[in-house]
C-alpha positions in Angstrom: -4.6 -69.2 -72.8 -6.8 -71.3 -75.0 -9.0 -68.3 -75.7 -6.0 -66.2 -76.7 -4.7 -69.0 -79.0 -8.1 -69.3 -80.6 -8.2 -65.5 -81.2 -4.8 -65.6 -82.9 -5.9 -68.5 -85.1 -9.0 -66.7 -86.2 -7.1 -63.5 -87.1 -4.5 -65.4 -89.2 -7.2 -67.5 -90.9 -9.1 -64.3 -91.9 -5.9 -62.8 -93.2 -5.3 -65.9 -95.3 -8.6 -65.5 -97.1 -8.0 -61.9 -98.1 -5.5 -61.9 -101.0 -8.2 -62.1 -103.6 -9.6 -58.8 -102.2 -6.5 -56.8 -103.1 -3.3 -57.1 -105.0 -0.8 -56.1 -102.3 -1.1 -58.9 -99.8 2.4 -59.3 -98.3 2.8 -61.4 -95.1 5.9 -61.1 -92.9 6.9 -63.3 -89.9 9.3 -62.1 -87.1 10.2 -64.8 -84.5 12.3 -63.3 -81.7 14.1 -64.1 -78.4 13.3 -61.7 -75.6 15.3 -61.4 -72.3 12.5 -60.5 -69.9 13.3 -58.7 -66.7 10.9 -59.2 -63.7 11.6 -55.8 -62.2 8.0 -55.0 -61.5 5.6 -58.0 -61.6 3.8 -58.2 -58.2 0.8 -60.2 -57.1 -2.4 -58.3 -56.6 -2.6 -55.9 -53.7 -5.1 -53.1 -52.8 -3.5 -49.8 -53.6 -4.0 -48.5 -50.0 -1.8 -51.3 -48.5 1.9 -51.0 -48.1 3.0 -54.2 -49.8 6.2 -53.2 -51.5 8.0 -56.2 -53.1 11.3 -56.7 -54.9 10.8 -59.8 -57.1 14.4 -60.8 -57.5 15.2 -60.5 -53.8 12.0 -61.5 -52.1 10.4 -64.0 -54.6 13.4 -65.6 -56.2 12.5 -64.4 -59.7 15.3 -63.9 -62.2 15.4 -62.7 -65.8 13.9 -65.2 -68.2 14.7 -65.6 -71.9 11.7 -66.7 -73.9 10.5 -66.9 -77.5 8.0 -64.4 -78.8 7.0 -63.2 -82.2 5.2 -60.8 -84.6 3.2 -61.5 -87.8 2.5 -58.7 -90.2 0.2 -58.6 -93.2 0.4 -55.6 -95.6 -3.0 -55.5 -97.2 -4.4 -53.6 -100.3 -4.6 -49.8 -100.1 -8.2 -50.0 -99.1 -7.9 -52.5 -96.2 -6.1 -52.0 -92.9 -2.8 -53.7 -92.4 -2.6 -56.3 -89.6 0.0 -57.0 -86.9 -0.3 -59.8 -84.4 2.3 -60.0 -81.6 2.4 -62.7 -78.9 4.7 -62.5 -75.8 4.5 -65.4 -73.3 5.9 -64.5 -69.9 6.4 -66.9 -66.9 8.4 -66.6 -63.7 8.8 -69.1 -60.9 10.6 -68.6 -57.5 10.8 -69.4 -53.8 11.5 -67.4 -50.7 9.3 -64.6 -49.5 9.6 -63.4 -45.9 7.4 -61.1 -43.8 5.2 -59.9 -46.6 1.4 -59.5 -47.0 -0.1 -60.9 -50.1 -3.7 -60.2 -51.3 -5.7 -62.1 -53.9 -9.1 -60.4 -54.3 -10.9 -60.8 -51.0 -8.3 -63.3 -49.6 -5.2 -62.2 -47.8 -2.3 -63.9 -46.0 0.9 -63.0 -44.1 3.9 -64.8 -45.5 6.3 -65.4 -42.5 8.1 -68.3 -44.2 9.3 -69.1 -47.7 6.9 -70.5 -50.2 6.6 -71.2 -53.9 5.4 -68.5 -56.3 4.5 -68.8 -60.0 3.4 -66.0 -62.3 2.3 -66.2 -65.9 1.5 -63.1 -67.8 0.8 -63.8 -71.5 0.2 -60.9 -73.9 -1.4 -60.9 -77.3 -1.5 -57.6 -79.4 -3.7 -57.4 -82.5 -3.3 -54.1 -84.4 -5.2 -52.8 -87.5 -3.4 -49.8 -89.1 -2.9 -47.7 -92.2 0.3 -46.0 -93.4 0.2 -42.2 -93.9 -0.6 -41.7 -97.6 2.1 -40.3 -99.9 4.8 -40.1 -97.1 6.9 -43.0 -98.5 6.6 -41.5 -102.0 7.7 -38.0 -100.8 10.5 -39.4 -98.8 11.7 -41.7 -101.6 10.8 -44.8 -99.5 13.0 -43.7 -96.6 10.2 -42.8 -94.0 6.9 -44.4 -93.2 4.4 -43.8 -90.3 1.6 -46.1 -89.4 -1.4 -45.2 -87.3 -4.3 -47.4 -86.1 -6.0 -49.2 -83.3 -4.8 -52.2 -81.2 -6.5 -54.7 -78.9 -4.3 -56.1 -76.1 -5.5 -59.4 -74.5 -3.9 -60.0 -71.1 -3.9 -63.5 -69.6 -2.6 -63.1 -66.0 -2.4 -65.9 -63.5 -0.7 -65.9 -60.0 -0.3 -69.1 -58.1 1.0 -69.2 -54.5 1.6 -72.4 -52.5 2.3 -72.4 -48.8 2.0 -75.1 -46.2 -0.9 -73.4 -44.4 -2.6 -72.5 -47.7 -2.8 -75.2 -50.4 -3.3 -72.7 -53.2 -4.0 -69.0 -53.5 -4.6 -68.2 -57.2 -5.5 -64.9 -58.8 -6.4 -64.9 -62.5 -7.6 -62.4 -65.1 -8.3 -62.6 -68.9 -8.9 -59.1 -70.1 -9.1 -57.4 -73.5 -7.8 -53.8 -73.6 -8.4 -51.4 -76.5 -5.4 -49.2 -77.4 -4.0 -46.9 -80.0 -1.2 -48.0 -82.3 1.6 -46.0 -83.9 4.8 -47.0 -85.7 7.7 -45.3 -87.5 10.2 -46.8 -89.9 13.2 -44.8 -91.1 15.5 -46.4 -93.7 18.4 -44.1 -94.5 20.3 -47.0 -96.2 19.1 -50.0 -98.2 20.7 -52.4 -95.6 19.8 -50.4 -92.4 16.5 -49.3 -90.9 15.5 -47.7 -87.6 12.0 -48.7 -86.3 9.8 -47.8 -83.3 6.3 -49.1 -82.3 4.0 -47.8 -79.6 0.7 -49.1 -78.2 -1.1 -47.5 -75.3 -4.1 -46.2 -73.5 -4.7 -44.3 -70.2 -8.2 -44.2 -68.7 -9.1 -43.3 -65.1 -5.6 -43.4 -63.9 -5.0 -46.9 -65.3 -2.4 -47.4 -68.0 -1.6 -50.0 -70.5 1.2 -49.6 -73.1 4.0 -51.3 -74.9 7.1 -49.7 -76.5 9.5 -51.3 -79.0 12.6 -49.8 -80.5 14.8 -51.8 -83.0 17.6 -51.6 -85.6 17.0 -53.7 -88.7 19.7 -55.1 -91.0 18.5 -56.2 -94.4 20.2 -59.1 -96.1 19.9 -60.2 -99.8 16.4 -61.4 -100.6 13.6 -61.4 -98.0 15.7 -62.2 -94.9 16.6 -59.6 -92.2 17.7 -59.5 -88.6 16.9 -57.0 -85.9 18.0 -56.1 -82.3 16.2 -53.8 -79.9 14.4 -53.2 -76.6 10.9 -54.0 -75.6 9.1 -52.4 -72.6 5.6 -53.5 -71.6 3.5 -52.0 -68.8 -0.1 -52.5 -67.6 -2.2 -51.4 -64.6 -5.5 -53.3 -64.4 -8.2 -53.8 -61.7 -10.9 -56.4 -62.2 -12.9 -58.8 -59.9 -11.0 -57.5 -56.9 -7.6 -58.3 -58.4 -5.2 -55.5 -59.1 -2.2 -56.0 -61.3 0.6 -53.4 -61.7 3.2 -55.1 -63.9 6.1 -54.0 -66.0 8.3 -56.3 -68.0 11.3 -55.1 -70.1 14.5 -56.2 -71.8 16.5 -56.5 -75.0 15.6 -58.8 -77.8 17.0 -60.2 -81.0 14.8 -61.1 -84.0 15.0 -62.7 -87.4 12.5 -61.8 -90.1 11.2 -63.3 -93.3 9.1 -61.5 -95.9 7.0 -63.8 -98.2 
C-alpha cells in the first residue's frame, strides 16, 4: 500500500507543477462514500479445483461502506487530462466449514471456523483527451473522453486457523487498460455521466464501470449518486484472484 500511496503522491505533485505549461489547468476533487458488496471476492484457488464459496454465508463477510475518491485535472488543449481514483476495500469475517483454500503452492482443508481478512485496494490513473469540437457542436451538452489507464491492484489475503498460524497470499500488480467516459448535460443543473476502464488479454479480464447522476449547485459545488462495479481476474506467482466488488455510492464534488 505504501508503493501505491507514493505513486498517487508523485502524480499529484507532477500535476501541481504544470499550470505554467498551459492556461486551462482546472483541478476537481470528488470524495465519495461507496457501499461495497463482497458478492465475489474469493481467496486464490487453481481454476481446475471445485472450490465454490459464498462470502456472506461461508466467510462471514458483509457489505462495507468505505470512503473513496477521484481527483481530476483538466489540462491545456495540448496535454492529456488526468484522473486519479483510489478505492480502498477491506473485509473481515469468521466461519468457513468444509472448504478447501489454496494460497499458491500451499493448500488446506477448513473443517472448522477460522478468521479471514481480505484487503483489495485499487488505484486507477488515467490520461485522456476529450474528442475535439464535440462540446462546441453540442453546445456544451455532450462530451466524450478517450485515453489510457493504469490500474494498480494491492491484494492481500490473511487466513488464521489453530493448525496454521497464518496463510497469506499477496499481490501488487499494475494493469494497463483503456479509458472512456461520456458526459451528457441536458440541463444546467443536471448531468448524466458514465466511465469505463478495461482490458481483456488471454482470457483474463480487468475492468471498472461507473454510472452517475450529477446535480450542480451554485458556484463550484455539486453532488452525485451512482453505481460502481469493479472486476478483475489475475494470476501471478501461483496466486489466482477472481474478484468483483460492486455497489451504490454518493459523492460530493468541488471544482477549483
